[in-house]
TIPAVEX-264851 format. One line per 4 residues: number of its first residue (from 1); their letters; for each residue x, y, z of N, C-alpha, C. Coordinates in nm, 3 decimals. Last residue first. Layout:
<recs>
NUM) a) X/Y/Z/X/Y/Z/X/Y/Z | ...
</recs>
This chain:
<recs>
154) alre) -0.929/-0.086/1.409/-1.030/-0.079/1.511/-1.029/-0.196/1.612 | -0.863/-0.255/1.154/-0.747/-0.190/1.239/-0.822/-0.142/1.386 | -1.103/-0.295/1.039/-1.046/-0.405/1.095/-0.913/-0.362/1.207 | -1.164/-0.010/0.953/-1.249/-0.098/1.009/-1.191/-0.221/1.103
150) gfvr) -0.923/0.029/0.777/-0.945/0.112/0.922/-1.028/0.027/1.004 | -0.981/-0.174/0.592/-0.848/-0.171/0.665/-0.858/-0.107/0.806 | -1.215/-0.076/0.479/-1.193/-0.200/0.548/-1.072/-0.213/0.641 | -1.149/0.194/0.385/-1.249/0.166/0.473/-1.234/0.044/0.580
146) gydq) -0.943/0.117/0.180/-0.940/0.178/0.324/-0.981/0.173/0.431 | -1.134/-0.010/0.010/-0.982/-0.104/0.064/-0.978/-0.039/0.200 | -1.292/0.161/-0.057/-1.356/0.045/0.023/-1.227/-0.031/0.062 | -1.161/0.342/-0.198/-1.204/0.382/-0.076/-1.274/0.276/0.021
142) ctkm) -1.119/0.184/-0.442/-1.005/0.218/-0.334/-1.032/0.277/-0.218 | -1.375/0.165/-0.531/-1.334/0.007/-0.477/-1.189/0.076/-0.388 | -1.438/0.441/-0.577/-1.514/0.342/-0.459/-1.430/0.216/-0.401 | -1.264/0.472/-0.779/-1.245/0.551/-0.676/-1.336/0.473/-0.556
138) geat) -1.387/0.276/-0.962/-1.242/0.277/-0.923/-1.218/0.347/-0.797 | -1.637/0.375/-0.980/-1.611/0.228/-0.945/-1.475/0.222/-0.891 | -1.586/0.597/-1.131/-1.678/0.616/-1.009/-1.643/0.486/-0.925 | -1.246/0.633/-1.262/-1.383/0.618/-1.255/-1.452/0.615/-1.111
134) eils) -0.992/0.663/-1.204/-1.072/0.764/-1.179/-1.206/0.730/-1.232 | -0.915/0.372/-1.224/-0.886/0.454/-1.112/-0.957/0.596/-1.107 | -0.906/0.239/-1.485/-1.042/0.223/-1.362/-1.026/0.316/-1.269 | -0.677/0.212/-1.622/-0.783/0.268/-1.673/-0.904/0.291/-1.598
130) enln) -0.492/0.097/-1.427/-0.497/0.235/-1.420/-0.606/0.283/-1.500 | -0.661/-0.193/-1.242/-0.625/-0.152/-1.351/-0.591/-0.012/-1.387 | -0.543/-0.231/-0.943/-0.625/-0.205/-0.992/-0.584/-0.156/-1.144 | -0.516/-0.464/-0.601/-0.423/-0.425/-0.743/-0.548/-0.380/-0.832
126) fpgl) -0.414/-0.545/-0.299/-0.519/-0.446/-0.394/-0.461/-0.400/-0.502 | -0.373/-0.809/-0.101/-0.343/-0.708/-0.174/-0.432/-0.662/-0.268 | -0.551/-0.889/0.236/-0.486/-0.912/0.094/-0.432/-0.792/0.011 | -0.726/-0.923/0.441/-0.767/-0.820/0.331/-0.679/-0.848/0.213
122) efpn) -0.661/-1.050/0.687/-0.705/-1.100/0.580/-0.719/-1.030/0.448 | -0.572/-0.892/0.890/-0.701/-0.891/0.834/-0.759/-0.966/0.721 | -0.305/-0.928/0.943/-0.429/-1.000/1.032/-0.569/-0.993/0.983 | -0.055/-0.933/0.827/-0.154/-0.915/0.757/-0.280/-0.957/0.833
118) vmdg) 0.243/-0.794/0.973/0.120/-0.888/0.987/0.025/-0.859/0.890 | 0.591/-0.819/0.940/0.477/-0.715/0.935/0.369/-0.858/0.914 | 0.831/-0.972/0.890/0.743/-0.991/1.034/0.613/-0.894/1.050 | 0.941/-0.971/0.664/0.964/-0.843/0.760/0.905/-0.847/0.907
114) keme) 0.781/-1.141/0.527/0.901/-1.145/0.541/0.984/-1.063/0.646 | 0.549/-0.949/0.497/0.536/-1.061/0.593/0.668/-1.099/0.625 | 0.659/-0.761/0.329/0.635/-0.702/0.474/0.613/-0.832/0.556 | 0.700/-0.935/0.089/0.819/-0.854/0.126/0.771/-0.797/0.294
110) rlii) 0.402/-0.974/0.038/0.514/-1.089/0.071/0.648/-1.044/0.143 | 0.339/-0.748/-0.038/0.299/-0.808/0.094/0.390/-0.881/0.157 | 0.483/-0.669/-0.275/0.519/-0.589/-0.154/0.456/-0.666/0.002 | 0.370/-0.867/-0.426/0.509/-0.864/-0.382/0.546/-0.808/-0.284
106) epay) 0.106/-0.784/-0.465/0.135/-0.919/-0.413/0.307/-0.936/-0.361 | 0.181/-0.514/-0.567/0.095/-0.530/-0.463/0.145/-0.683/-0.379 | 0.304/-0.603/-0.836/0.358/-0.517/-0.720/0.297/-0.548/-0.584 | 0.224/-0.941/-0.951/0.170/-0.785/-0.953/0.246/-0.742/-0.822
102) nehk) 0.287/-1.212/-0.980/0.373/-1.112/-1.027/0.317/-0.953/-1.015 | 0.089/-1.390/-0.855/0.155/-1.337/-0.777/0.276/-1.227/-0.825 | -0.051/-1.506/-1.080/-0.093/-1.376/-1.030/-0.026/-1.316/-0.943 | 0.205/-1.594/-1.344/0.111/-1.607/-1.237/0.074/-1.470/-1.163
98) ysie) 0.142/-1.428/-1.656/0.215/-1.514/-1.602/0.132/-1.542/-1.468 | 0.032/-1.219/-1.822/-0.033/-1.370/-1.850/0.048/-1.472/-1.741 | -0.116/-0.932/-1.684/0.000/-1.020/-1.695/-0.052/-1.174/-1.732 | -0.254/-0.662/-1.867/-0.288/-0.801/-1.791/-0.179/-0.877/-1.829
94) htys) -0.124/-0.322/-1.801/-0.182/-0.435/-1.887/-0.192/-0.585/-1.791 | -0.096/-0.150/-1.600/-0.154/-0.115/-1.737/-0.193/-0.218/-1.823 | -0.165/-0.113/-1.214/-0.103/-0.172/-1.371/-0.189/-0.132/-1.503 | -0.141/-0.039/-0.898/-0.188/-0.027/-1.037/-0.096/-0.086/-1.150
90) gfag) -0.161/-0.129/-0.559/-0.111/-0.087/-0.698/-0.172/-0.098/-0.796 | -0.139/-0.207/-0.205/-0.201/-0.146/-0.330/-0.106/-0.132/-0.434 | -0.123/-0.360/0.094/-0.048/-0.327/-0.025/-0.148/-0.320/-0.128 | -0.086/-0.340/0.472/-0.151/-0.365/0.337/-0.074/-0.315/0.237
86) apkg) -0.017/-0.441/0.777/0.004/-0.404/0.679/-0.081/-0.437/0.567 | 0.005/-0.419/1.154/-0.071/-0.450/1.041/-0.017/-0.360/0.905 | 0.336/-0.515/1.307/0.245/-0.417/1.271/0.131/-0.458/1.169 | 0.524/-0.712/1.368/0.384/-0.711/1.429/0.286/-0.643/1.397
82) elga) 0.781/-0.503/1.297/0.717/-0.642/1.337/0.607/-0.632/1.410 | 0.919/-0.265/1.270/0.771/-0.268/1.226/0.727/-0.404/1.255 | 1.177/-0.104/1.235/1.101/-0.188/1.364/0.975/-0.198/1.350 | 1.339/0.001/1.022/1.215/0.058/1.078/1.153/0.011/1.207
78) hqhv) 1.579/-0.098/0.915/1.564/-0.013/1.013/1.431/0.056/1.099 | 1.509/-0.325/0.749/1.660/-0.335/0.801/1.634/-0.219/0.945 | 1.279/-0.321/0.618/1.319/-0.420/0.724/1.419/-0.384/0.815 | 1.297/-0.044/0.515/1.217/-0.084/0.615/1.227/-0.195/0.699
74) lslf) 1.520/-0.109/0.320/1.535/-0.015/0.468/1.448/-0.042/0.544 | 1.355/-0.268/0.152/1.473/-0.347/0.228/1.528/-0.247/0.340 | 1.170/-0.099/0.076/1.129/-0.205/0.133/1.236/-0.289/0.199 | 1.339/0.075/-0.103/1.276/0.134/0.041/1.212/0.022/0.129
70) ekvr) 1.421/-0.099/-0.293/1.501/-0.028/-0.201/1.455/0.037/-0.060 | 1.160/-0.159/-0.411/1.259/-0.261/-0.384/1.328/-0.205/-0.244 | 1.091/0.091/-0.513/1.044/0.036/-0.406/1.083/-0.071/-0.325 | 1.330/0.129/-0.700/1.280/0.252/-0.576/1.228/0.168/-0.471
66) ppmd) 1.257/-0.057/-0.900/1.381/-0.085/-0.796/1.372/0.034/-0.683 | 0.917/-0.165/-0.904/1.015/-0.079/-0.920/1.146/-0.081/-0.849 | 0.797/-0.494/-0.912/0.807/-0.384/-0.839/0.913/-0.260/-0.887 | 0.709/-0.682/-1.173/0.776/-0.656/-1.060/0.738/-0.537/-1.031
62) tfyt) 0.610/-0.744/-1.438/0.589/-0.837/-1.328/0.635/-0.801/-1.210 | 0.672/-0.472/-1.538/0.726/-0.575/-1.615/0.717/-0.711/-1.500 | 0.576/-0.299/-1.269/0.642/-0.273/-1.411/0.703/-0.406/-1.424 | 0.306/-0.196/-1.128/0.364/-0.306/-1.133/0.445/-0.286/-1.282
58) psgf) 0.331/0.075/-0.854/0.292/0.010/-1.012/0.360/-0.083/-1.014 | 0.250/0.074/-0.499/0.353/0.056/-0.600/0.294/0.020/-0.734 | 0.211/0.099/-0.166/0.158/0.108/-0.292/0.236/0.136/-0.389 | 0.103/0.016/0.190/0.233/0.050/0.066/0.164/0.025/-0.059
54) iygn) -0.032/0.095/0.463/-0.028/0.052/0.350/0.082/0.105/0.243 | -0.023/0.022/0.809/0.102/0.067/0.720/0.043/0.010/0.560 | -0.059/0.127/1.145/-0.100/0.055/1.043/-0.040/0.118/0.926 | 0.012/0.308/1.359/-0.077/0.188/1.414/-0.091/0.091/1.315
50) yegl) 0.302/0.508/1.374/0.170/0.449/1.311/0.112/0.336/1.338 | 0.565/0.562/1.414/0.465/0.603/1.497/0.321/0.574/1.449 | 0.795/0.465/1.268/0.735/0.401/1.373/0.632/0.438/1.440 | 0.875/0.608/1.011/0.768/0.520/1.026/0.744/0.466/1.142
46) dsap) 1.106/0.791/1.010/0.964/0.857/0.981/0.842/0.736/1.010 | 1.336/0.699/1.049/1.268/0.759/1.168/1.136/0.820/1.131 | 1.415/0.459/0.904/1.455/0.467/1.046/1.377/0.566/1.136 | 1.297/0.559/0.663/1.237/0.424/0.711/1.295/0.429/0.866
42) tlde) 1.215/0.856/0.542/1.327/0.777/0.618/1.276/0.668/0.702 | 1.026/0.973/0.266/1.025/0.884/0.405/1.173/0.848/0.424 | 1.007/1.054/0.001/1.009/1.146/0.122/1.017/1.118/0.270 | 0.952/0.837/-0.152/1.086/0.922/-0.159/1.132/1.009/-0.054
38) ikrv) 0.698/0.752/-0.103/0.820/0.677/-0.048/0.964/0.760/-0.067 | 0.506/0.996/-0.001/0.584/0.962/-0.110/0.667/0.865/-0.045 | 0.187/0.967/0.207/0.330/1.014/0.194/0.399/0.946/0.084 | -0.061/1.030/0.388/-0.063/1.007/0.246/0.127/1.037/0.247
34) eaeh) -0.245/0.921/0.678/-0.137/1.018/0.631/-0.066/0.958/0.487 | -0.533/0.924/0.845/-0.454/0.852/0.735/-0.356/0.972/0.700 | -0.717/0.855/1.128/-0.608/0.952/1.076/-0.540/0.859/0.955 | -1.033/0.699/1.132/-0.915/0.690/1.188/-0.808/0.795/1.092
30) gafr) -1.281/0.648/1.057/-1.257/0.693/1.171/-1.138/0.720/1.220 | -1.349/0.530/0.816/-1.345/0.420/0.930/-1.314/0.506/1.061 | -1.311/0.747/0.659/-1.440/0.684/0.686/-1.466/0.598/0.760 | -1.010/0.736/0.651/-1.102/0.809/0.734/-1.252/0.813/0.742
26) vgea) -0.999/0.527/0.489/-0.947/0.497/0.606/-1.005/0.587/0.723 | -1.083/0.617/0.248/-1.139/0.505/0.305/-1.136/0.500/0.448 | -0.892/0.822/0.199/-1.056/0.873/0.240/-1.110/0.783/0.317 | -0.679/0.660/0.137/-0.676/0.744/0.261/-0.825/0.807/0.326
22) ifla) -0.760/0.553/-0.119/-0.751/0.490/0.005/-0.746/0.554/0.138 | -0.738/0.810/-0.249/-0.878/0.738/-0.236/-0.880/0.643/-0.120 | -0.470/0.835/-0.247/-0.549/0.951/-0.194/-0.697/0.891/-0.168 | -0.378/0.609/-0.361/-0.326/0.649/-0.231/-0.416/0.744/-0.172
18) mket) -0.469/0.631/-0.622/-0.539/0.528/-0.550/-0.518/0.568/-0.388 | -0.323/0.860/-0.685/-0.456/0.891/-0.701/-0.503/0.779/-0.611 | -0.060/0.731/-0.714/-0.072/0.836/-0.594/-0.241/0.862/-0.573 | -0.099/0.579/-0.920/-0.079/0.507/-0.793/-0.117/0.617/-0.663
14) hgtp) -0.096/0.774/-1.122/-0.207/0.690/-1.119/-0.201/0.603/-0.980 | 0.151/0.906/-1.146/0.038/0.961/-1.079/-0.083/0.885/-1.061 | 0.378/0.790/-1.247/0.276/0.867/-1.348/0.157/0.949/-1.284 | 0.525/0.712/-1.043/0.603/0.786/-1.122/0.498/0.887/-1.235
10) sfya) 0.479/0.668/-0.737/0.392/0.676/-0.856/0.471/0.775/-0.949 | 0.467/0.493/-0.422/0.546/0.546/-0.539/0.456/0.527/-0.665 | 0.363/0.562/-0.068/0.328/0.510/-0.225/0.438/0.559/-0.302 | 0.198/0.479/0.219/0.323/0.514/0.134/0.313/0.474/-0.017
6) ilvr) 0.001/0.543/0.445/-0.024/0.484/0.295/0.099/0.574/0.248 | -0.038/0.490/0.788/0.090/0.555/0.685/0.017/0.498/0.577 | -0.277/0.571/1.033/-0.214/0.485/0.919/-0.136/0.568/0.824 | -0.363/0.589/1.360/-0.327/0.644/1.269/-0.262/0.545/1.168
2) km) -0.701/0.584/1.534/-0.534/0.535/1.506/-0.492/0.596/1.387 | -0.860/0.706/1.818/-0.839/0.715/1.645/-0.713/0.663/1.630
</recs>
């Protein structure tokens, strides 16, 4: 059994719900999933003990919130996660008419790859409209993301 950290930032609670559903999916795949708020983590001491990482954030104005940027910067500087598998997820409230790369999950995944974390599963980032999160379809989609991450981690 491997351990996956699902760390998120969620001022409204939507991304937190996604994190909990994704954790269920990781558990469906037979692994341990720990869900933690980014604000409660210290990258230098809290991150090194996991086999995989999935980071989540809402999208604000075609970007991720400053708190998430700060956290990812500290991860690169102190956590030593080079070569570790990473995934990214997030929520949004409106369609963005810009390039698709302007959603928080895409930005997070690019940042993780800059820090030499890997996306070996070709799973890609996962983004979901907040209006779908608490529907049966939204819950299942989140669980599927976690399950597939867990299956490929094995």
